[in-house]
C-alpha positions as a printed Julia matrix, in Angstrom:
95×3 Matrix{Float64}:
 -23.12  -86.05  72.49
 -24.38  -83.1   74.39
 -26.18  -80.29  72.11
 -26.99  -76.82  74.08
 -28.73  -74.17  72.24
 -28.03  -70.56  71.74
 -29.76  -67.5   72.69
 -33.29  -68.06  73.14
 -33.05  -71.22  70.8
 -34.9   -74.2   72.4
 -34.51  -78.2   71.18
 -37.49  -80.18  70.73
 -38.45  -83.62  70.4
 -41.79  -84.57  68.88
 -44.2   -86.19  70.84
 -46.09  -89.01  68.27
 -49.78  -88.54  68.19
 -52.11  -91.93  68.36
 -52.53  -94.29  65.26
 -55.74  -94.44  65.84
 -59.12  -92.62  65.85
 -61.36  -93.01  68.89
 -63.19  -94.79  66.51
 -60.72  -97.24  65.8
 -59.8   -96.45  62.78
 -56.06  -96.85  62.14
 -54.63  -93.38  59.99
 -52.06  -94.56  57.34
 -48.75  -92.83  57.6
 -49.33  -91.14  54.32
 -52.39  -89.21  55.4
 -51.21  -88.35  59.05
 -49.52  -84.69  59.57
 -46.72  -84.27  62.02
 -47.14  -83.55  65.67
 -47.53  -80.07  66.89
 -47.1   -81.39  70.21
 -43.3   -81.77  71.95
 -41.4   -81.8   74.8
 -38.67  -79.46  75.5
 -34.95  -81.57  75.51
 -32.99  -78.48  76.91
 -32.5   -74.52  75.94
 -30.64  -71.73  75.64
 -29.5   -69.4   78.11
 -31.9   -66.33  76.83
 -32.13  -63.78  74.49
 -30.97  -60.3   75.21
 -32.66  -57.17  75.74
 -31.7   -53.59  74.5
 -29.78  -52.66  77.37
 -27.67  -56.3   76.94
 -29.38  -57.62  79.98
 -30.33  -61.45  79.55
 -33.76  -62.38  79.51
 -34.36  -65.73  80.9
 -36.67  -68.55  78.89
 -40.23  -69.3   80.2
 -39.86  -72.76  78.99
 -37.36  -75.46  80.75
 -36.37  -78.88  79.67
 -39.11  -81.65  80.09
 -42.09  -79.02  79.68
 -44.55  -80.32  77.1
 -45.48  -77.49  74.47
 -47.31  -76.74  71.22
 -45.68  -75.17  68.45
 -47.01  -73.93  64.96
 -47.19  -76.1   62.21
 -43.92  -74.88  59.95
 -42.31  -73.95  63.37
 -38.65  -74.67  63.75
 -35.41  -76.19  61.63
 -35.47  -80.08  61.36
 -32.16  -81.59  62.79
 -30.8   -85.08  63.28
 -28.93  -85.52  66.51
 -27.5   -89.24  67.42
 -30.15  -90.92  65.17
 -33.17  -88.7   66.62
 -35.54  -86.37  64.85
 -35.24  -82.73  66.66
 -36.6   -79.82  65.7
 -34.73  -76.15  67.08
 -36.86  -73.3   67.25
 -36.85  -69.72  68.66
 -38.99  -69.49  71.79
 -41.26  -67.08  70.05
 -42.19  -69.83  67.91
 -43.59  -71.87  70.65
 -47.73  -71.36  71.41
 -47.84  -72.71  75.11
 -47.12  -75.12  77.68
 -49.12  -77.97  78.24
 -49.62  -78.5   81.83
């Protein structure tokens, strides 16, 4: 099933963090926080400005991004946990 976000929305897959600290301590699932880093799966066509002109998004599919802790709406597509968020919820692109 293909999914195409509308407007200035972005479909993101969370990137899982390491299960161990640098010192070798294993972090249990009950203590771990959800990652705030993700991979852009697909993007919408963009938002419209006041004059109705389409403004394309700054991110594209395949970009690695950072987003806020409470950003986006969690969805499950084809058994995979994903997030749908507005481009304004994205803090930056990791290069």
